PDB file of the backbone (N, CA, C, O) and the ligand in Angstrom, with CONECT records:
HET     ZN  A 101       1
ATOM      1  N   MET A   1      16.552 -33.877 -16.023  1.00  0.00           N
ATOM      2  CA  MET A   1      16.898 -32.471 -15.823  1.00  0.00           C
ATOM      3  C   MET A   1      17.447 -32.275 -14.420  1.00  0.00           C
ATOM      4  O   MET A   1      16.949 -32.846 -13.450  1.00  0.00           O
ATOM      5  N   TYR A   2      18.468 -31.470 -14.340  1.00  0.00           N
ATOM      6  CA  TYR A   2      19.095 -31.201 -13.060  1.00  0.00           C
ATOM      7  C   TYR A   2      18.800 -29.767 -12.637  1.00  0.00           C
ATOM      8  O   TYR A   2      18.883 -28.852 -13.456  1.00  0.00           O
ATOM      9  N   CYS A   3      18.460 -29.563 -11.377  1.00  0.00           N
ATOM     10  CA  CYS A   3      18.180 -28.211 -10.880  1.00  0.00           C
ATOM     11  C   CYS A   3      19.049 -27.910  -9.671  1.00  0.00           C
ATOM     12  O   CYS A   3      19.302 -28.785  -8.843  1.00  0.00           O
ATOM     13  N   THR A   4      19.499 -26.681  -9.574  1.00  0.00           N
ATOM     14  CA  THR A   4      20.192 -26.268  -8.350  1.00  0.00           C
ATOM     15  C   THR A   4      19.157 -25.986  -7.272  1.00  0.00           C
ATOM     16  O   THR A   4      17.975 -25.827  -7.577  1.00  0.00           O
ATOM     17  N   ASN A   5      19.576 -25.923  -6.038  1.00  0.00           N
ATOM     18  CA  ASN A   5      18.655 -25.605  -4.951  1.00  0.00           C
ATOM     19  C   ASN A   5      18.144 -24.167  -5.091  1.00  0.00           C
ATOM     20  O   ASN A   5      18.926 -23.246  -5.326  1.00  0.00           O
ATOM     21  N   PRO A   6      16.830 -23.984  -4.944  1.00  0.00           N
ATOM     22  CA  PRO A   6      16.290 -22.628  -5.041  1.00  0.00           C
ATOM     23  C   PRO A   6      16.792 -21.740  -3.901  1.00  0.00           C
ATOM     24  O   PRO A   6      16.926 -22.184  -2.760  1.00  0.00           O
ATOM     25  N   VAL A   7      17.058 -20.504  -4.229  1.00  0.00           N
ATOM     26  CA  VAL A   7      17.526 -19.536  -3.242  1.00  0.00           C
ATOM     27  C   VAL A   7      16.557 -18.360  -3.241  1.00  0.00           C
ATOM     28  O   VAL A   7      16.129 -17.888  -4.295  1.00  0.00           O
ATOM     29  N   LYS A   8      16.219 -17.896  -2.039  1.00  0.00           N
ATOM     30  CA  LYS A   8      15.282 -16.791  -1.920  1.00  0.00           C
ATOM     31  C   LYS A   8      16.027 -15.463  -1.943  1.00  0.00           C
ATOM     32  O   LYS A   8      17.022 -15.285  -1.241  1.00  0.00           O
ATOM     33  N   HIS A   9      15.539 -14.543  -2.747  1.00  0.00           N
ATOM     34  CA  HIS A   9      16.136 -13.218  -2.843  1.00  0.00           C
ATOM     35  C   HIS A   9      15.079 -12.157  -2.620  1.00  0.00           C
ATOM     36  O   HIS A   9      13.882 -12.411  -2.755  1.00  0.00           O
ATOM     37  N   ARG A  10      15.538 -10.969  -2.277  1.00  0.00           N
ATOM     38  CA  ARG A  10      14.638  -9.826  -2.321  1.00  0.00           C
ATOM     39  C   ARG A  10      15.044  -9.018  -3.551  1.00  0.00           C
ATOM     40  O   ARG A  10      16.210  -8.652  -3.704  1.00  0.00           O
ATOM     41  N   ALA A  11      14.085  -8.747  -4.418  1.00  0.00           N
ATOM     42  CA  ALA A  11      14.395  -8.110  -5.698  1.00  0.00           C
ATOM     43  C   ALA A  11      14.956  -6.704  -5.495  1.00  0.00           C
ATOM     44  O   ALA A  11      14.383  -5.893  -4.768  1.00  0.00           O
ATOM     45  N   ARG A  12      16.062  -6.434  -6.135  1.00  0.00           N
ATOM     46  CA  ARG A  12      16.614  -5.081  -6.085  1.00  0.00           C
ATOM     47  C   ARG A  12      16.261  -4.304  -7.352  1.00  0.00           C
ATOM     48  O   ARG A  12      16.262  -3.074  -7.375  1.00  0.00           O
ATOM     49  N   ARG A  13      15.965  -5.057  -8.388  1.00  0.00           N
ATOM     50  CA  ARG A  13      15.430  -4.435  -9.599  1.00  0.00           C
ATOM     51  C   ARG A  13      14.324  -5.339 -10.121  1.00  0.00           C
ATOM     52  O   ARG A  13      14.076  -6.417  -9.582  1.00  0.00           O
ATOM     53  N   GLN A  14      13.673  -4.888 -11.164  1.00  0.00           N
ATOM     54  CA  GLN A  14      12.526  -5.644 -11.653  1.00  0.00           C
ATOM     55  C   GLN A  14      12.941  -6.907 -12.396  1.00  0.00           C
ATOM     56  O   GLN A  14      13.895  -6.901 -13.174  1.00  0.00           O
ATOM     57  N   HIS A  15      12.222  -7.970 -12.151  1.00  0.00           N
ATOM     58  CA  HIS A  15      12.431  -9.219 -12.876  1.00  0.00           C
ATOM     59  C   HIS A  15      11.097  -9.666 -13.455  1.00  0.00           C
ATOM     60  O   HIS A  15      10.043  -9.122 -13.127  1.00  0.00           O
ATOM     61  N   ILE A  16      11.167 -10.664 -14.319  1.00  0.00           N
ATOM     62  CA  ILE A  16       9.947 -11.278 -14.841  1.00  0.00           C
ATOM     63  C   ILE A  16       9.897 -12.713 -14.317  1.00  0.00           C
ATOM     64  O   ILE A  16      10.861 -13.471 -14.417  1.00  0.00           O
ATOM     65  N   CYS A  17       8.756 -13.048 -13.766  1.00  0.00           N
ATOM     66  CA  CYS A  17       8.565 -14.394 -13.233  1.00  0.00           C
ATOM     67  C   CYS A  17       8.498 -15.390 -14.398  1.00  0.00           C
ATOM     68  O   CYS A  17       7.727 -15.202 -15.339  1.00  0.00           O
ATOM     69  N   THR A  18       9.308 -16.444 -14.330  1.00  0.00           N
ATOM     70  CA  THR A  18       9.330 -17.409 -15.435  1.00  0.00           C
ATOM     71  C   THR A  18       8.135 -18.354 -15.390  1.00  0.00           C
ATOM     72  O   THR A  18       7.923 -19.129 -16.323  1.00  0.00           O
ATOM     73  N   TRP A  19       7.359 -18.297 -14.324  1.00  0.00           N
ATOM     74  CA  TRP A  19       6.147 -19.124 -14.248  1.00  0.00           C
ATOM     75  C   TRP A  19       4.963 -18.378 -14.861  1.00  0.00           C
ATOM     76  O   TRP A  19       4.311 -18.891 -15.770  1.00  0.00           O
ATOM     77  N   CYS A  20       4.682 -17.166 -14.367  1.00  0.00           N
ATOM     78  CA  CYS A  20       3.465 -16.472 -14.783  1.00  0.00           C
ATOM     79  C   CYS A  20       3.730 -15.331 -15.766  1.00  0.00           C
ATOM     80  O   CYS A  20       2.787 -14.803 -16.354  1.00  0.00           O
ATOM     81  N   GLY A  21       4.961 -14.950 -15.951  1.00  0.00           N
ATOM     82  CA  GLY A  21       5.263 -13.874 -16.888  1.00  0.00           C
ATOM     83  C   GLY A  21       4.966 -12.486 -16.348  1.00  0.00           C
ATOM     84  O   GLY A  21       5.110 -11.498 -17.067  1.00  0.00           O
ATOM     85  N   GLN A  22       4.554 -12.403 -15.094  1.00  0.00           N
ATOM     86  CA  GLN A  22       4.282 -11.098 -14.503  1.00  0.00           C
ATOM     87  C   GLN A  22       5.529 -10.530 -13.838  1.00  0.00           C
ATOM     88  O   GLN A  22       6.516 -11.229 -13.604  1.00  0.00           O
ATOM     89  N   ARG A  23       5.446  -9.238 -13.543  1.00  0.00           N
ATOM     90  CA  ARG A  23       6.580  -8.554 -12.931  1.00  0.00           C
ATOM     91  C   ARG A  23       6.847  -9.035 -11.515  1.00  0.00           C
ATOM     92  O   ARG A  23       5.927  -9.333 -10.754  1.00  0.00           O
ATOM     93  N   ILE A  24       8.123  -9.104 -11.184  1.00  0.00           N
ATOM     94  CA  ILE A  24       8.543  -9.216  -9.789  1.00  0.00           C
ATOM     95  C   ILE A  24       9.115  -7.842  -9.462  1.00  0.00           C
ATOM     96  O   ILE A  24      10.165  -7.463  -9.980  1.00  0.00           O
ATOM     97  N   SER A  25       8.434  -7.104  -8.613  1.00  0.00           N
ATOM     98  CA  SER A  25       8.814  -5.713  -8.365  1.00  0.00           C
ATOM     99  C   SER A  25       9.953  -5.621  -7.364  1.00  0.00           C
ATOM    100  O   SER A  25      10.127  -6.500  -6.520  1.00  0.00           O
ATOM    101  N   PRO A  26      10.731  -4.542  -7.466  1.00  0.00           N
ATOM    102  CA  PRO A  26      11.784  -4.332  -6.459  1.00  0.00           C
ATOM    103  C   PRO A  26      11.182  -4.370  -5.055  1.00  0.00           C
ATOM    104  O   PRO A  26      10.126  -3.787  -4.808  1.00  0.00           O
ATOM    105  N   GLY A  27      11.858  -5.054  -4.145  1.00  0.00           N
ATOM    106  CA  GLY A  27      11.372  -5.179  -2.768  1.00  0.00           C
ATOM    107  C   GLY A  27      10.617  -6.469  -2.533  1.00  0.00           C
ATOM    108  O   GLY A  27      10.491  -6.916  -1.393  1.00  0.00           O
ATOM    109  N   GLU A  28      10.109  -7.077  -3.604  1.00  0.00           N
ATOM    110  CA  GLU A  28       9.391  -8.348  -3.455  1.00  0.00           C
ATOM    111  C   GLU A  28      10.381  -9.493  -3.283  1.00  0.00           C
ATOM    112  O   GLU A  28      11.508  -9.440  -3.776  1.00  0.00           O
ATOM    113  N   GLU A  29       9.940 -10.528  -2.574  1.00  0.00           N
ATOM    114  CA  GLU A  29      10.775 -11.713  -2.453  1.00  0.00           C
ATOM    115  C   GLU A  29      10.477 -12.664  -3.602  1.00  0.00           C
ATOM    116  O   GLU A  29       9.328 -12.824  -4.014  1.00  0.00           O
ATOM    117  N   TYR A  30      11.504 -13.276  -4.098  1.00  0.00           N
ATOM    118  CA  TYR A  30      11.311 -14.245  -5.179  1.00  0.00           C
ATOM    119  C   TYR A  30      12.367 -15.329  -5.046  1.00  0.00           C
ATOM    120  O   TYR A  30      13.338 -15.190  -4.303  1.00  0.00           O
ATOM    121  N   TRP A  31      12.157 -16.403  -5.776  1.00  0.00           N
ATOM    122  CA  TRP A  31      13.057 -17.555  -5.721  1.00  0.00           C
ATOM    123  C   TRP A  31      13.770 -17.702  -7.041  1.00  0.00           C
ATOM    124  O   TRP A  31      13.189 -17.480  -8.103  1.00  0.00           O
ATOM    125  N   THR A  32      15.016 -18.071  -6.972  1.00  0.00           N
ATOM    126  CA  THR A  32      15.757 -18.276  -8.201  1.00  0.00           C
ATOM    127  C   THR A  32      16.567 -19.565  -8.130  1.00  0.00           C
ATOM    128  O   THR A  32      17.107 -19.923  -7.084  1.00  0.00           O
ATOM    129  N   TRP A  33      16.637 -20.236  -9.237  1.00  0.00           N
ATOM    130  CA  TRP A  33      17.476 -21.436  -9.352  1.00  0.00           C
ATOM    131  C   TRP A  33      17.757 -21.686 -10.823  1.00  0.00           C
ATOM    132  O   TRP A  33      17.098 -21.135 -11.705  1.00  0.00           O
ATOM    133  N   ALA A  34      18.733 -22.515 -11.062  1.00  0.00           N
ATOM    134  CA  ALA A  34      19.099 -22.824 -12.436  1.00  0.00           C
ATOM    135  C   ALA A  34      18.705 -24.254 -12.749  1.00  0.00           C
ATOM    136  O   ALA A  34      18.808 -25.130 -11.890  1.00  0.00           O
ATOM    137  N   SER A  35      18.256 -24.496 -13.965  1.00  0.00           N
ATOM    138  CA  SER A  35      18.008 -25.863 -14.380  1.00  0.00           C
ATOM    139  C   SER A  35      18.801 -26.138 -15.650  1.00  0.00           C
ATOM    140  O   SER A  35      18.974 -25.261 -16.497  1.00  0.00           O
ATOM    141  N   TYR A  36      19.269 -27.348 -15.764  1.00  0.00           N
ATOM    142  CA  TYR A  36      20.084 -27.759 -16.890  1.00  0.00           C
ATOM    143  C   TYR A  36      19.378 -28.879 -17.604  1.00  0.00           C
ATOM    144  O   TYR A  36      18.962 -29.860 -16.987  1.00  0.00           O
ATOM    145  N   ASP A  37      19.243 -28.736 -18.899  1.00  0.00           N
ATOM    146  CA  ASP A  37      18.566 -29.761 -19.670  1.00  0.00           C
ATOM    147  C   ASP A  37      19.270 -29.885 -21.015  1.00  0.00           C
ATOM    148  O   ASP A  37      19.341 -28.920 -21.777  1.00  0.00           O
ATOM    149  N   ALA A  38      19.777 -31.046 -21.297  1.00  0.00           N
ATOM    150  CA  ALA A  38      20.458 -31.306 -22.568  1.00  0.00           C
ATOM    151  C   ALA A  38      21.507 -30.229 -22.870  1.00  0.00           C
ATOM    152  O   ALA A  38      21.633 -29.764 -24.003  1.00  0.00           O
ATOM    153  N   GLY A  39      22.244 -29.853 -21.847  1.00  0.00           N
ATOM    154  CA  GLY A  39      23.328 -28.896 -22.057  1.00  0.00           C
ATOM    155  C   GLY A  39      22.903 -27.442 -22.017  1.00  0.00           C
ATOM    156  O   GLY A  39      23.752 -26.551 -22.030  1.00  0.00           O
ATOM    157  N   ASP A  40      21.591 -27.186 -21.968  1.00  0.00           N
ATOM    158  CA  ASP A  40      21.121 -25.816 -21.874  1.00  0.00           C
ATOM    159  C   ASP A  40      20.919 -25.434 -20.423  1.00  0.00           C
ATOM    160  O   ASP A  40      20.487 -26.244 -19.604  1.00  0.00           O
ATOM    161  N   CYS A  41      21.234 -24.204 -20.123  1.00  0.00           N
ATOM    162  CA  CYS A  41      21.033 -23.707 -18.772  1.00  0.00           C
ATOM    163  C   CYS A  41      19.909 -22.681 -18.804  1.00  0.00           C
ATOM    164  O   CYS A  41      19.937 -21.746 -19.604  1.00  0.00           O
ATOM    165  N   PHE A  42      18.927 -22.857 -17.938  1.00  0.00           N
ATOM    166  CA  PHE A  42      17.820 -21.923 -17.865  1.00  0.00           C
ATOM    167  C   PHE A  42      17.745 -21.360 -16.461  1.00  0.00           C
ATOM    168  O   PHE A  42      17.795 -22.098 -15.476  1.00  0.00           O
ATOM    169  N   SER A  43      17.627 -20.058 -16.380  1.00  0.00           N
ATOM    170  CA  SER A  43      17.571 -19.431 -15.063  1.00  0.00           C
ATOM    171  C   SER A  43      16.118 -19.166 -14.677  1.00  0.00           C
ATOM    172  O   SER A  43      15.431 -18.366 -15.313  1.00  0.00           O
ATOM    173  N   ASN A  44      15.663 -19.842 -13.637  1.00  0.00           N
ATOM    174  CA  ASN A  44      14.282 -19.704 -13.177  1.00  0.00           C
ATOM    175  C   ASN A  44      14.182 -18.598 -12.136  1.00  0.00           C
ATOM    176  O   ASN A  44      15.022 -18.497 -11.241  1.00  0.00           O
ATOM    177  N   LYS A  45      13.161 -17.777 -12.259  1.00  0.00           N
ATOM    178  CA  LYS A  45      12.862 -16.762 -11.239  1.00  0.00           C
ATOM    179  C   LYS A  45      11.367 -16.788 -11.022  1.00  0.00           C
ATOM    180  O   LYS A  45      10.587 -16.667 -11.967  1.00  0.00           O
ATOM    181  N   MET A  46      10.975 -16.944  -9.783  1.00  0.00           N
ATOM    182  CA  MET A  46       9.536 -17.069  -9.540  1.00  0.00           C
ATOM    183  C   MET A  46       9.090 -16.370  -8.276  1.00  0.00           C
ATOM    184  O   MET A  46       9.825 -16.295  -7.291  1.00  0.00           O
ATOM    185  N   HIS A  47       7.853 -15.851  -8.322  1.00  0.00           N
ATOM    186  CA  HIS A  47       7.188 -15.407  -7.107  1.00  0.00           C
ATOM    187  C   HIS A  47       7.112 -16.592  -6.154  1.00  0.00           C
ATOM    188  O   HIS A  47       7.127 -17.754  -6.561  1.00  0.00           O
ATOM    189  N   GLN A  48       7.033 -16.261  -4.896  1.00  0.00           N
ATOM    190  CA  GLN A  48       6.856 -17.288  -3.859  1.00  0.00           C
ATOM    191  C   GLN A  48       5.717 -18.257  -4.197  1.00  0.00           C
ATOM    192  O   GLN A  48       5.897 -19.474  -4.159  1.00  0.00           O
ATOM    193  N   GLU A  49       4.545 -17.704  -4.527  1.00  0.00           N
ATOM    194  CA  GLU A  49       3.375 -18.557  -4.751  1.00  0.00           C
ATOM    195  C   GLU A  49       3.472 -19.306  -6.080  1.00  0.00           C
ATOM    196  O   GLU A  49       2.893 -20.382  -6.232  1.00  0.00           O
ATOM    197  N   CYS A  50       4.197 -18.744  -7.031  1.00  0.00           N
ATOM    198  CA  CYS A  50       4.371 -19.427  -8.309  1.00  0.00           C
ATOM    199  C   CYS A  50       5.291 -20.633  -8.146  1.00  0.00           C
ATOM    200  O   CYS A  50       5.099 -21.681  -8.762  1.00  0.00           O
ATOM    201  N   ARG A  51       6.281 -20.449  -7.307  1.00  0.00           N
ATOM    202  CA  ARG A  51       7.183 -21.575  -7.060  1.00  0.00           C
ATOM    203  C   ARG A  51       6.427 -22.724  -6.405  1.00  0.00           C
ATOM    204  O   ARG A  51       6.660 -23.889  -6.728  1.00  0.00           O
ATOM    205  N   ALA A  52       5.533 -22.402  -5.494  1.00  0.00           N
ATOM    206  CA  ALA A  52       4.734 -23.442  -4.842  1.00  0.00           C
ATOM    207  C   ALA A  52       3.869 -24.160  -5.870  1.00  0.00           C
ATOM    208  O   ALA A  52       3.750 -25.385  -5.833  1.00  0.00           O
ATOM    209  N   ALA A  53       3.262 -23.406  -6.788  1.00  0.00           N
ATOM    210  CA  ALA A  53       2.419 -24.007  -7.819  1.00  0.00           C
ATOM    211  C   ALA A  53       3.251 -24.882  -8.752  1.00  0.00           C
ATOM    212  O   ALA A  53       2.811 -25.958  -9.158  1.00  0.00           O
ATOM    213  N   CYS A  54       4.420 -24.429  -9.080  1.00  0.00           N
ATOM    214  CA  CYS A  54       5.316 -25.165  -9.965  1.00  0.00           C
ATOM    215  C   CYS A  54       5.754 -26.475  -9.306  1.00  0.00           C
ATOM    216  O   CYS A  54       5.762 -27.536  -9.929  1.00  0.00           O
ATOM    217  N   ASP A  55       6.116 -26.365  -8.033  1.00  0.00           N
ATOM    218  CA  ASP A  55       6.494 -27.552  -7.261  1.00  0.00           C
ATOM    219  C   ASP A  55       5.417 -28.610  -7.310  1.00  0.00           C
ATOM    220  O   ASP A  55       5.677 -29.790  -7.545  1.00  0.00           O
ATOM    221  N   GLU A  56       4.197 -28.150  -7.081  1.00  0.00           N
ATOM    222  CA  GLU A  56       3.064 -29.053  -7.029  1.00  0.00           C
ATOM    223  C   GLU A  56       2.841 -29.716  -8.384  1.00  0.00           C
ATOM    224  O   GLU A  56       2.637 -30.926  -8.475  1.00  0.00           O
ATOM    225  N   GLU A  57       2.883 -28.904  -9.424  1.00  0.00           N
ATOM    226  CA  GLU A  57       2.646 -29.451 -10.756  1.00  0.00           C
ATOM    227  C   GLU A  57       3.745 -30.448 -11.147  1.00  0.00           C
ATOM    228  O   GLU A  57       3.471 -31.491 -11.740  1.00  0.00           O
ATOM    229  N   CYS A  58       4.973 -30.111 -10.808  1.00  0.00           N
ATOM    230  CA  CYS A  58       6.080 -31.013 -11.142  1.00  0.00           C
ATOM    231  C   CYS A  58       5.951 -32.336 -10.393  1.00  0.00           C
ATOM    232  O   CYS A  58       6.286 -33.399 -10.915  1.00  0.00           O
ATOM    233  N   ARG A  59       5.458 -32.248  -9.155  1.00  0.00           N
ATOM    234  CA  ARG A  59       5.257 -33.474  -8.382  1.00  0.00           C
ATOM    235  C   ARG A  59       4.180 -34.345  -9.015  1.00  0.00           C
ATOM    236  O   ARG A  59       4.318 -35.563  -9.120  1.00  0.00           O
ATOM    237  N   GLU A  60       3.096 -33.679  -9.437  1.00  0.00           N
ATOM    238  CA  GLU A  60       2.003 -34.420 -10.053  1.00  0.00           C
ATOM    239  C   GLU A  60       2.426 -35.087 -11.353  1.00  0.00           C
ATOM    240  O   GLU A  60       2.075 -36.235 -11.626  1.00  0.00           O
ATOM    241  N   ARG A  61       3.184 -34.345 -12.149  1.00  0.00           N
ATOM    242  CA  ARG A  61       3.546 -34.895 -13.456  1.00  0.00           C
ATOM    243  C   ARG A  61       4.844 -35.677 -13.425  1.00  0.00           C
ATOM    244  O   ARG A  61       5.238 -36.296 -14.414  1.00  0.00           O
ATOM    245  N   ARG A  62       5.505 -35.642 -12.273  1.00  0.00           N
ATOM    246  CA  ARG A  62       6.782 -36.328 -12.102  1.00  0.00           C
ATOM    247  C   ARG A  62       7.843 -35.884 -13.094  1.00  0.00           C
ATOM    248  O   ARG A  62       8.671 -36.692 -13.514  1.00  0.00           O
ATOM    249  N   ASP A  63       7.831 -34.632 -13.469  1.00  0.00           N
ATOM    250  CA  ASP A  63       8.994 -34.087 -14.171  1.00  0.00           C
ATOM    251  C   ASP A  63       9.177 -32.631 -13.756  1.00  0.00           C
ATOM    252  O   ASP A  63       8.337 -32.056 -13.065  1.00  0.00           O
ATOM    253  N   ASN A  64      10.266 -32.062 -14.182  1.00  0.00           N
ATOM    254  CA  ASN A  64      10.588 -30.707 -13.725  1.00  0.00           C
ATOM    255  C   ASN A  64      10.414 -29.672 -14.826  1.00  0.00           C
ATOM    256  O   ASN A  64      10.946 -28.565 -14.733  1.00  0.00           O
ATOM    257  N   GLU A  65       9.678 -30.026 -15.858  1.00  0.00           N
ATOM    258  CA  GLU A  65       9.535 -29.079 -16.951  1.00  0.00           C
ATOM    259  C   GLU A  65       8.210 -28.350 -16.877  1.00  0.00           C
ATOM    260  O   GLU A  65       7.191 -28.912 -16.476  1.00  0.00           O
ATOM    261  N   TYR A  66       8.244 -27.107 -17.265  1.00  0.00           N
ATOM    262  CA  TYR A  66       7.014 -26.334 -17.328  1.00  0.00           C
ATOM    263  C   TYR A  66       7.124 -25.381 -18.501  1.00  0.00           C
ATOM    264  O   TYR A  66       8.221 -25.098 -18.983  1.00  0.00           O
ATOM    265  N   MET A  67       5.979 -24.885 -18.960  1.00  0.00           N
ATOM    266  CA  MET A  67       5.965 -23.913 -20.046  1.00  0.00           C
ATOM    267  C   MET A  67       6.249 -22.537 -19.453  1.00  0.00           C
ATOM    268  O   MET A  67       5.420 -21.990 -18.727  1.00  0.00           O
ATOM    269  N   ALA A  68       7.394 -21.989 -19.754  1.00  0.00           N
ATOM    270  CA  ALA A  68       7.785 -20.723 -19.144  1.00  0.00           C
ATOM    271  C   ALA A  68       6.848 -19.588 -19.550  1.00  0.00           C
ATOM    272  O   ALA A  68       6.380 -19.528 -20.687  1.00  0.00           O
ATOM    273  N   TYR A  69       6.590 -18.709 -18.620  1.00  0.00           N
ATOM    274  CA  TYR A  69       5.844 -17.453 -18.825  1.00  0.00           C
ATOM    275  C   TYR A  69       4.368 -17.628 -19.166  1.00  0.00           C
ATOM    276  O   TYR A  69       3.701 -16.639 -19.468  1.00  0.00           O
ATOM    277  N   SER A  70       3.837 -18.838 -19.131  1.00  0.00           N
ATOM    278  CA  SER A  70       2.461 -18.988 -19.607  1.00  0.00           C
ATOM    279  C   SER A  70       1.567 -19.668 -18.595  1.00  0.00           C
ATOM    280  O   SER A  70       0.575 -20.296 -18.966  1.00  0.00           O
ATOM    281  N   ASN A  71       1.896 -19.554 -17.339  1.00  0.00           N
ATOM    282  CA  ASN A  71       1.084 -20.186 -16.316  1.00  0.00           C
ATOM    283  C   ASN A  71       0.325 -19.133 -15.507  1.00  0.00           C
ATOM    284  O   ASN A  71       0.656 -17.947 -15.505  1.00  0.00           O
ATOM    285  N   GLU A  72      -0.687 -19.617 -14.834  1.00  0.00           N
ATOM    286  CA  GLU A  72      -1.533 -18.755 -14.009  1.00  0.00           C
ATOM    287  C   GLU A  72      -0.798 -18.422 -12.696  1.00  0.00           C
ATOM    288  O   GLU A  72      -0.243 -19.309 -12.047  1.00  0.00           O
ATOM    289  N   ARG A  73      -0.801 -17.142 -12.320  1.00  0.00           N
ATOM    290  CA  ARG A  73      -0.217 -16.808 -11.024  1.00  0.00           C
ATOM    291  C   ARG A  73      -1.254 -17.099  -9.938  1.00  0.00           C
ATOM    292  O   ARG A  73      -2.351 -16.543  -9.978  1.00  0.00           O
ATOM    293  N   PRO A  74      -0.931 -17.954  -8.974  1.00  0.00           N
ATOM    294  CA  PRO A  74      -1.899 -18.282  -7.937  1.00  0.00           C
ATOM    295  C   PRO A  74      -2.170 -17.069  -7.053  1.00  0.00           C
ATOM    296  O   PRO A  74      -1.365 -16.140  -6.997  1.00  0.00           O
ATOM    297  N   ALA A  75      -3.295 -17.085  -6.370  1.00  0.00           N
ATOM    298  CA  ALA A  75      -3.598 -16.030  -5.413  1.00  0.00           C
ATOM    299  C   ALA A  75      -2.543 -16.036  -4.316  1.00  0.00           C
ATOM    300  O   ALA A  75      -2.057 -17.096  -3.921  1.00  0.00           O
ATOM    301  N   GLU A  76      -2.190 -14.859  -3.829  1.00  0.00           N
ATOM    302  CA  GLU A  76      -1.155 -14.806  -2.805  1.00  0.00           C
ATOM    303  C   GLU A  76      -1.611 -15.449  -1.518  1.00  0.00           C
ATOM    304  O   GLU A  76      -2.771 -15.345  -1.119  1.00  0.00           O
ATOM    305  N   VAL A  77      -0.671 -16.116  -0.881  1.00  0.00           N
ATOM    306  CA  VAL A  77      -1.021 -16.800   0.372  1.00  0.00           C
ATOM    307  C   VAL A  77      -0.841 -15.878   1.553  1.00  0.00           C
ATOM    308  O   VAL A  77      -1.086 -16.277   2.691  1.00  0.00           O
TER     309      VAL A  77
HETATM  310 ZN    ZN A 101       4.822 -15.476 -10.827  1.00  0.00          ZN2+
END
């Protein structure tokens, strides 16, 4: 799987975090990047802390796949 470099944004409208499925409210900072897998393009959007959790899990499992919208949102740092 190929991923673009994550870019940090400040939300101007509401988004849904692809890690935890919770709202990313306007004004909150979040990370976005695209991943490509078998010709499919998926747009990732995550809270700061969710991205950190995702990074960690991907490192542990040595792949970049995760179950979208069904993960625990970590406590804010
Ligand atoms: Zn999240």
